[in-house]
N, C-alpha and C positions, 0 to 999 in steps of 0.2 A: 093259376094253374102254373108249376114251375116245369120247364121242359129243357132235356138237355139233349142235345144232336150231334152225331158222328158226321163226318166230313161228306159223304157218298148222297143222303137225302137233301142234302143242301145243294151240293155241286150239282145233282141232276135236276132238281127245280129250278136251278138258276140258270142252268143252260136251256130249258125249253121256256125260260121267263114266268115262271108259275112260283116262283120263290115266296112271293107275298102271299100265299095261300095258307103261309104259316103264321103270318105275322096276322092274318085275319081271324085264322084260328085259335093263336094262343097270347096275343100282343107282344113278349117276348120270346127269344128263344139264346137258353144260353150254351155255350160251346168251350170246349178248354183250351188253350194254347195253342197245343199241337193241331188241334183243327184249323184254327185260324191260321196257322201257317201252311197246312194242308191248300185250303181255301185261297191263301194268297198266292199261292204256285199255280192254280186252274191256266190252262192254257187256251181254253174258249174267251175269246174278249168279251162278247157279250155277258156272258156267266158270270166272269169277275166283276163286270161294272155292277152287275146287281148284287153282288156279295159286298162289294165295298159301299153302295150304297146303303146296303140293311144295316152294315157295322157303323157309317157314319149319321144315319138317322137314331140309331140307338137300339132297333129292336133285336138285333142281333148282339148279343153282349158276350164278350171273351170274358172267363172266369176261373181261373187257376183252380184245381181240384187242392184241398188241402194236403200240404206237406206231410208226408207218411205214407201210410201201408201201401205197397205197389200189389197188385191182384196175381199179376203173373198168368193170366189166362193163355199166352200163347197167340194173343190176337195182333190185328196191327196197331200200332202205338195210339193212332187216333180213336179207334174204340174202345181199347182199354181205358183211356184218359176220359172218355166219354163216360164208360160206366163208373169209374172211380168219381167224377165228380157228381153224376146221378146219385150215386150210393151215399157221398158225404155230406149233399147240401142238407136234407134230402130233398127230391126233385119228386113230383108225382107222375112223370112220364121220361120215355127214352125213346128216341127215334134213332131205328138202325135199321139197315137192310142187308148184313152181310149176316148168312145163318149160323155160322160158328159163334158170331157175335151175340146175336139173337138168341140160343142156345144158352151160353156163359152168362147172360142178365136174366135169361129166366130160373136157371139156377139160383140166384141170388135175391130171385122175388120182386123183378122188376115188371111194371106194367109198361107195356111197350107200343110201339106203333112203325109204321116202315112210311118209304116214301108211297109206293102204291095204296095203302091203307088210307093215308092222306088225301090222295086224290079220291076214293071213293067218298070219305069225308065231305070234301068238297063239292062232289056230284050230290050229293043227298042235303047239302046245304044251298044249293042253288048256285054255286058258284063255278061250275064246270058244265059244259054241256056234255062232253063225252069223254069218259075214261081211255074210251079203246082209240081216241083220236091223241092221246095225251101217249098212252104206252106206244102208239107209233112213234110220235114223235120222241120219245125218251130212247127208242132203239135206233131211230136214223139218225137224230142230231148229238145225244150224249152217248151212243153207243151204249145204253142199257141193256143189260140179260134180264130178260124174265122168259120161265119155260112155259110153253104152253099150256100146262096143266096149271101152274098158278095164274097165268092171264084169263083162263077160265073162272076160276073161282072168284077173282077180281071182278070181272064182268059179270058173273052173275051176281055178285054181291053189291057190283053196283045197278041190278037191274037192267043190264045192256043184253044178257042173253035171256031166252026163257027158262 
């Protein structure tokens, strides 16, 4: 399965030491060069080491989108380039967290997941004991924002609330 990711899911998983969940699920994750640049600028030392290791080992792969059409979706450059790469490969799935980017990708027909969806999958696959504890870590260590409403939906999907 070909998967393309934007910066946020990768950087946040790296910060909490869970980046390897993507390797375990997909084998390889493709990123455009601008996402690689954004990841290289990560200020969290431990997260930066995880990203560098994934690139060095070769399961996180930098792949430029074909030269050509720009989408001009009004998104962050990393999000737009990830969507362009997904669209031009084509890839099976796109990993995005930003709601506007997800909306734009949905209009283009993308099959998507996000960081929280990946945590739910990992829990169901027996790779995580608790999604709730990972959300706590994301908030406190990565300064990741998730609304209480979304958190409740995700925890229900993970079977952690009745």
